[in-house]
N, C-alpha and C positions, 0 to 999 in steps of 0.2 A: 419452499426456499424463498428467501427474500430476493427481490431483484437487486442485482449488483450494479446496475447502470449508474445509480446515484453516487457511487464511490469515486467517480472520476469527473473531470471537467468535460464539457462537450467535445465530441470528436473534432479535431482541427481539420480544416480543409487542406487539400493538396497545395493550394497557393500559399498557405502559411508555412509549408515546408520547403517551398521552392526558393531556396537560397541560390543566389547567382554569384559566381566567383568574381565576375567583373564588378558587380555592385559592391562586394566585400573589399575588393582592391581599392575602389574609390573611397569607401569608408575609412580604410587604413591610411590612405594618403591625406584625407581631411584631418584625421586624428594626429598624424605626424605634424602637420602644419600647426595645429592647435597646441600641441606639446611644445613646439619650438617658440611659440609666442607666450607661453606660460598661462594658457587658458585654464581657469580654475576647474571647470568641469572635466577637461581632459586630464588634468593632474590627478583629480579624484579617481578617474577611471584607471589611471596607471597604478595608483596606490592600491586599488582593489584587486587588480588582475595581473600586474607584472611582478614576477617573483623577485626581481632585483630592486624593486621600489621600496621595499620594507626598510624603514630606518632612514630613508633619504628625505631631505627637506624638499619643498616645492622647487626651490632654486636649483638644487642638485638634479632633480628629475628633468627639469627643462633644459639642463645642460648635458646630462649623461644618457638619457633614454629617449633620444630624438631620431633614431634611425628608422627607416621604413620597416625593418624587421621587428623593431620594438612595438611599433603601432600594430603590425599584423598579429603579433603574439597577443596583444591586449584584445583585439577584435575577436580572435579565435577563442580566447578564454571567456570572454563575455558570452559567447554562444555555447559554452560548455565543452569545448575541445581543448586539448592540452597544447596544441601547436598549430601554426599556419599550415604545414603539410597535412596534418590530420583533418583540418577544416577543408582543404582542397580535396582530399580523398573522400570525405563524407559527401560533399556536394556531387562529386563524380559518381559515387555509388547510388545516391538517390536519383540522379539523372538517369543512370542506366536502368534502375528498377522501374522508373516511370516509363521509359521507352519500351522496356520489355512488356509491360502491361498493355501499352497502346498498340504494340505490334502483335499481340496475342501469342507471345513466345510460349514455349512449352512450360508446363507447371514446374515450379521450383522443386517440388517433392516427387516428381515423376520417375525418379531413378529407382524407387522401391515403394511397395505398398505402405502407406503411412496413416497412422491415427494421431490426430492433434488433440491434446487434452488441455483444457483451460478451465479455470475456476469461475466461469461465467460465460455469458453468450456475447459479450461486447465486441469480440473480434471475429465472430463467425462470418458475418457478411464481408468484413474487410479482407479476410483470407480468401474468400471466393473471388472478390473483385481483383485481388492481387494475383490470382491465377493458380492458387493451390488446389489440388484435386483430392487430397486425402479426406478421410472421414473426420468429423468433429465431435468430440465428446465434452460435454459440460459436467464438471464435478464440482459442486458449489456449496456443500454444507459449510456454513460459516463457523468454524471451530473457534474463532476469535470471540464468539458471543455464546454465552450459556454453558451448561454443564458438558464437560468432555471427560466422563469418568472412565476408569479402568475397571469395567464391569461387563459381565456376560450380556446384560440387557442394554448394552450401549446403543444399539440400533433404535430400540423403543424409546430410550431416554431422549435421544436427539429428535426423533420423530415427534414426540409429545411436546418438547420445548419449541420447536419450530412452528408447530400448529398453534399452540397457545400464544406465543410471543408475537407472531406476525399475523395472527388471525386467518390462517389458512386451513381448509378442510383437512382433517387428519388423514383421511383415505387418500387424498391427493398427494399429501406430503409423503406418506408411506410408499405410494406407488412410484413417486419420483426418486426417492431414496433407493429403492430396489432397482430402478432402471439405471441409475448412475453407477451403482456398484456392479451391475451386470455388464454395463458398457466398459468398465475398468477391466473386468475379467476378460471380456472379448478382445480388448486391445492387446492382450498378451499374444494373440494369434497373428498379429500383423508383423511385418518385417521391421517396421520402425515405429517408435512411439516418440512424438515430439511434445515436450512439455513447455507451455507458454505461461510464464509467471512474472510478476513484478515484486517489488520490495516491501510491501506493507504486511502487517500481521495477518490480514485476511488471506492473502495469497500464500505467504510463507508457511502458515500452519496447515493449509490444505496441501501445499507442496510436500510438507513433511509426511502427511498421511499417505499421499500417493507414492512417494518414494519408499515408505515403509511397506506398503502393499507389494510393490515390485520386488523389494528385497526378500519378502516372504516367498513370493512366487519363484524367485531365483533359487532360494534354498530348497524349495519343494520339487521343482522340475527343470532347473537350469534357467539361464538367461532367457526371458520371454521374447526378446528381439532387441534390436539396437535401440537404445533409449538416448534421446538427445534433449538438451535443455536450453531454452532461451529465457534468461532472467536478467532484467535490467532495473536500475534505480534512477535513471536519467535518460534524456534524449536531447541531442543538440537543438538549440533554439527554443526549447520549452523552458520557461523560467521556473514554473512550478509543475514538475512532472508528477502526476498522480497515478498514471497507469497506462497499460497498453491500449486501452480503449480510446485514448486520445489520438492514437497514431493513424495516419493515412494508409491506404493500401500499399503505396510505394514504400513507405517506411517499414511496414510489416515485411514486405518482400526483401528489403535490404537487410532486416534483422536476421533473416534466414541464414545469411552468410556468417553470422556471429554465433550460431548455435555451437554447443560443445557436447562431447560425449559424456553421458552419465557413468561415472566410474563406480567401482565397489565402494570407494570411500564416500562418495556422495550418497549412495543408497544406505550405507550404514549411518551416516549423519541423520538422514531422514528418520530412520528407525529409532535412533537415540532421542531425537527431539520429540517424536510422537509418543514414545514411552514416558518421557519426562513430563510432557504436557498433561498427561492424565493422572499424575500423582496427586495425592491429597496435600502434599507440601510443594511449594514453589522452588525449593532449594536446588533440585536437580536441573530444572530448566534454567535457573539463574547461573548455575555452574557452567553449563554449556555456553550460554551467551557471554559470560565473563571471560571464558577462555578463548573466545573467538571461533568463528566457523569458516575457516579458510576454504573449505571445499565449496561453500556457497556463501560468499561474503555478505550478501543481503540478509542472511538468516539471523545473525546475532542481533543487529539493531531492531529487527521486527520482534524478536523474543523479548528484548528489554522493553520495547513499547507495550507489548502485551502485559508484562508484569506490572507496568505502571497503572493498570486497572485495579490492582490491589488497593485497599483503603490507605490513604495517606496517614502518616504517623501523627499528624497534628490536627487533621480535620475529618478523617474517616471517609474522604472522597476519593473515588477513582479519577484518573486524569480526565476522562470524558466528562464526568460530572463537574470537576473543578473548572474546566475550560468553559462549560456551559454557564456556570454561575458567574464567572469572570466576564463573559460576554453580556450577561443580563445586568451586571453592575453598571454598564454603560447606558442602560435604559431598556424598557420593555421591547421585545422583539417577537415576531411571529415565529412559529415553528420552522417555516421555510427559510426565513432570514437567518435563524440560528444555524440551520443545517448548511446553508451556503457559506456563511462566515466561517464555520468550523472547517469545512472542506477546503476553502480557498485561502484562509488566513491563519487561523489559530492552531489547528491540529498539526503537530510536527510530522506525522506519518499517517495521512488520511487512509482510513480503512473501512469506515461504516457506510452502508447503504442507507437510503432514506427511512425505510421501515425499521431498520435496526436502530437508527438514532431515535426515532419516535418512541420505541420501546424504552429507551433510556429515560426520556422525558416523562413517560407514563410512570415508571418506577420512582423517579424523583418526586413526582406529585403524590404518590401513594405512601410516602414515608409518614410515620406517626406524627412527626412535626416537620412539615414539608418546607423545603427551601424555595419552592416555586409554586405559583398558582396561575390558573388560566383566567384571564379577564372575563367577567361574567357574560358580557354581550357577544363574546366570540366562541362560547363553549359548544355551540351547535354547528360551527363551521368545520370544514375539513381540517385535519390537524395542521397542514402547512399554513393555514390562515388564522389559527388560534393565537391570540396574543398572550405571551408568557411574561409573568412579572416575578421579580425577585422579592421574596418575603424578608422579614427581619431575621428569621432563622438563617436564610441564605447569606445575609450580610454577616451574621455571627460566624458562620462557617468559613467565609472568606477571610475574616480577621483572625481566625484561629481560636475563637472563643467558644466554639462548639464542635462536636464530633458527630457526624451523621450516623455512625454505628451505634451511638448512644441515644439516638432520637427516633428509633423505630424504623431504620432503613429496611427496604424490601430485601429479602434474601436473594443473593445472586451467586454466580460462579465466575471464576477466572480459570478456565481450563478445568482441571480436576480439583481445584481448591474451592471449597464451599465457603461462602461468606454469609454467616448468619449468627444469631444470638447464641446458638448451641454448638457452633463449630470453633475450632482453634482460631484465635484472633491474629491471623496473618496480616501484616501491614507492609507498606512500601515506605522506606525511609527517604524522605524528599531530599535531604542534604547528602546522605551517604550513597544514595542511588542503589539500594539493595533491599531485599525482603527480610523481614525479621518477625519473630513471634512475640507479640506484645504481652 
């Protein structure tokens, strides 16, 4: 399996989460005074974050939105919370979690035997530091990448893909796949299963697989145990939230209070998504995403992002490929620079690990007429240090004057949809935001 640590920003320190209520009160008072004097930056903040500022002129804002409560609301919303009371409550909860860890309080999950399931190892140590005592299971097959067929040989197909694509020994991959599946089965024997997931397609597709598994087990032998879900797409004070791996132990402990019971509706949604993902057509998955996934709100956006890896209608590029060429249009970059920029700036819903992204670059370079090439004197360097250059073909693709699928693109998969010269030509309509058969 590829390491998933590269999918997120570095873990933030506890100090970066240490919001102080007195400090925020001071910020609000300073903002209030700035609003009263018509300070341009303060007015801009109000326009961006105060719901009553829409449609008001600067003069009207400086006359009407100058109460301390207005400034407090703006400060709270800048930090990602809906109101000042919710900011106060958030600070109190984080403080309590931090104090509990320092005091060696009883484990948050000590009320019953618990297995924690996560699609990576990024929070394993954080949970221990936070005081959790349950077992940890990593289930990390990246279904967002490579073939996910509805076939009896599914296990071998995934094993072979991971080994080839990420350069891992096939016996090692096979053993890990078996260990993860066995651990998932064993989790059914515990009193509680806690699922820790975030909002990107990497997590949500694995979550669908896990939910489908537990739905099957429920049908076969009854509810395997109490199943609970922690699933978030943001965290206060983090401007660009990429995942749970960014969070401090205190933040993880605080999130435990936000877990919710996995209902039959949630299990069934997982089964529907997992079945649709493996179809040869993207239509079923698009139908689920378009209708919305109320049971798991983060699921639908992740499915739509996944479908954007279908070739675009006017350039034959998946979104990751398109974003890569757009970055290179600014000038040559190393593989490492491209990956960082993708993760931190250009990708709307970051989901790729570093090895996963490198495989995308390799396939782009192997196209019959390649849109990228590696600068000659860096070809022997480790891939993060190789300098990548946009070719004329790449420029033609970006301008819409070429189609990668007509230029010898390497065959690839988007879930169960095969993209090759011999398969149906499924595309993503860039304007209408939907899949179609070209």
